[in-house]
C-alpha positions in Angstrom: 0.0 0.0 0.0 1.3 3.4 -1.0 1.9 5.8 1.9 -0.8 8.5 1.8 -0.1 12.2 2.1 -2.2 14.4 4.4 -4.0 15.7 1.3 -4.8 12.2 0.1 -6.1 11.2 3.6 -8.3 14.3 3.7 -9.7 13.5 0.2 -10.5 9.9 1.2 -12.3 11.1 4.3 -14.3 13.7 2.5 -15.3 11.2 -0.2 -16.6 8.9 2.5 -18.8 11.6 3.8 -20.2 12.3 0.4 -20.8 8.6 -0.2 -22.6 8.3 3.1 -24.9 11.2 2.2 -25.7 9.8 -1.2 -26.4 6.4 0.2 -28.8 7.7 2.7 -30.6 9.8 0.0 -30.9 7.0 -2.5 -31.5 4.0 -0.1 -32.4 1.3 -0.7 -31.9 0.9 -4.4 -28.5 2.5 -4.8 -25.2 0.9 -3.6 -22.5 3.5 -3.0 -18.8 2.4 -2.9 -15.6 4.3 -2.1 -12.5 2.8 -3.7 -9.1 3.6 -2.3 -7.0 3.4 -5.5 -3.8 3.8 -3.5 -4.4 0.3 -2.1 -5.7 -1.7 -5.1 -5.5 -5.1 -3.4 -7.9 -3.9 -0.7 -9.5 -1.1 -2.6 -13.1 -1.0 -1.2 -12.7 1.4 1.7 -16.5 2.0 2.3 -19.6 0.2 1.1 -23.1 1.6 1.7 -26.4 -0.1 0.9 -24.6 -3.3 0.0 -26.4 -4.7 -3.0 -23.5 -6.5 -4.7 -22.5 -8.8 -1.9 -18.9 -7.5 -1.8 -17.0 -6.7 1.4 -14.8 -3.8 2.6 -11.3 -4.7 1.7 -12.2 -6.3 -1.7 -9.8 -5.6 -4.5 -10.1 -2.9 -7.2 -12.3 -3.5 -10.2 -11.1 -3.3 -13.8 -12.1 0.3 -13.9 -10.2 1.1 -10.8 -7.1 -0.6 -12.1 -7.4 1.3 -15.4 -7.3 4.6 -13.5 -4.4 3.5 -11.4 -2.3 2.8 -14.5 -3.4 5.8 -16.5 -3.9 9.2 -14.9 -5.4 10.4 -18.2 -8.2 7.8 -17.9 -11.7 9.3 -18.2 -12.6 10.8 -14.8 -16.4 10.5 -15.0 -18.1 7.5 -16.6 -21.8 7.8 -16.1 -24.9 5.6 -16.5 -23.1 2.6 -18.0 -24.7 -0.9 -17.9 -23.4 -3.3 -15.3 -24.5 -6.5 -13.5 -24.4 -7.9 -10.0 -23.0 -11.4 -9.6 -26.6 -12.8 -9.3 -27.5 -11.4 -12.7 -29.5 -8.3 -11.6 -29.2 -5.5 -14.1 -27.4 -2.4 -12.8 -26.9 1.2 -13.9 -23.5 2.4 -12.7 -21.6 5.7 -12.5 -17.9 5.9 -11.5 -16.2 9.1 -10.6 -12.4 9.2 -10.3 -10.9 11.6 -7.6 -7.5 13.1 -8.2 -5.1 14.8 -5.8 -3.4 18.1 -6.6 -0.7 16.3 -8.5 -3.2 14.7 -10.9 -2.9 11.2 -9.5 -6.0 9.1 -9.0 -6.5 8.6 -5.3 -10.1 7.3 -5.1 -13.2 6.5 -7.0 -16.8 7.1 -6.0 -19.1 4.6 -7.5 -22.9 4.4 -7.6 -24.6 1.1 -8.6 -28.4 1.4 -9.0 -30.4 -1.9 -9.0 -32.7 -1.6 -11.9 -34.8 -4.6 -10.8 -37.2 -2.6 -8.7 -37.6 0.0 -11.5 -38.2 -2.7 -14.1 -40.9 -4.0 -11.8 -42.5 -0.6 -11.5 -42.4 -0.2 -15.3 -44.3 -3.4 -15.7 -46.9 -2.5 -13.1 -47.4 1.0 -14.6 -47.7 -0.5 -18.1 -50.3 -2.9 -16.9 -52.2 -0.2 -15.0 -52.1 2.1 -18.1 -53.8 -0.4 -20.3 -57.3 0.4 -21.4 -60.1 -1.7 -22.9 -61.5 -0.4 -26.2 -65.3 -0.8 -26.5 -67.4 -0.4 -29.6 -69.7 2.1 -27.9 -69.1 5.9 -28.3 -66.1 7.1 -26.2 -66.5 9.9 -23.8 -64.0 12.8 -23.5 -63.3 14.2 -20.1 -61.0 16.9 -21.3 -61.6 18.8 -24.5 -58.9 18.5 -27.1 -58.7 22.3 -27.2 -57.6 22.4 -23.5 -54.8 19.9 -24.2 -53.5 22.0 -27.0 -53.5 25.1 -24.9 -51.7 23.3 -22.0 -49.2 21.8 -24.3 -48.4 25.2 -25.9 -47.9 26.7 -22.4 -45.6 23.9 -21.4 -43.5 24.3 -24.5 -43.3 28.1 -24.0 -42.2 27.7 -20.3 -39.7 25.0 -21.3 -38.0 27.5 -23.8 -37.4 29.8 -20.8 -36.3 26.9 -18.6 -39.2 27.5 -16.3 -42.4 25.8 -15.2 -45.8 27.3 -16.2 -46.4 28.5 -12.7 -42.9 30.0 -12.5 -43.6 32.5 -15.4 -43.5 36.1 -14.3 -45.8 38.9 -15.5 -43.6 39.7 -18.5 -43.4 36.0 -19.5 -47.2 35.7 -19.2 -47.8 38.7 -21.4 -45.5 37.2 -24.1 -47.3 33.8 -23.7 -50.7 35.4 -24.1 -49.5 37.2 -27.2 -48.4 33.9 -28.7 -51.6 32.1 -27.7 -53.7 34.9 -29.3 -51.6 34.9 -32.5 -52.2 31.1 -32.8 -55.9 31.6 -32.3 -55.9 29.5 -29.1 -57.5 32.2 -27.0 -60.6 31.9 -29.2 -61.2 28.3 -28.2 -63.9 27.4 -25.7 -63.0 28.1 -22.1 -59.5 29.1 -23.1 -59.1 31.7 -20.3 -60.1 29.2 -17.7 -57.6 26.7 -19.0 -54.8 29.2 -19.1 -55.6 30.5 -15.7 -55.7 27.0 -14.2 -52.4 25.9 -15.8 -50.5 29.1 -14.8 -52.0 29.1 -11.3 -53.4 32.6 -11.7 -56.9 34.2 -11.8 -58.9 34.7 -15.0 -58.6 38.5 -14.3 -54.8 38.1 -14.5 -55.1 36.3 -17.8 -57.4 39.0 -19.3 -55.0 41.7 -18.0 -52.0 40.0 -19.7 -53.9 39.5 -22.9 -54.5 43.2 -23.4 
């Protein structure tokens, strides 16, 4: 094991604190691992939410060894496919930590068990299924309302805001665009705009002037 400098010891300690916080935040489906790349034979320094069945003191992975041998190795590798030993599918992110001399000291790794999310996806897919009948279909929300809401959402997205986060100037520009597209002439347009923006109809009428 390479003797650690005070800076390297501090880095390792701080990374452990970050890992602990991440693990508590994303428990129970995210394993968080701190690898000490200065001790590759016993690289796993801390292991939180243990999903892989590994132990503290286990050796470095192939990714860790690659960083040890090549300081120019990519520092952040995010959202790559991985797999636990029992076959569970995993989404992993590995972040290399360098000291002031550019040497890899540690790696912070997050391994998300996709099994639970795949299960949710199947449940949601089944829940979203509808049965088509030959009788006339009812409409709970007029198509015109959907168009207005969609236009508002896209307008807000262009400003990197939410519809309810638009200020007065933004709302005036929005209403100008809605009027130009003829959407304010649709049935109950003012009600739909007011509801989606979280303002009163009086505010909508004022912005539309």
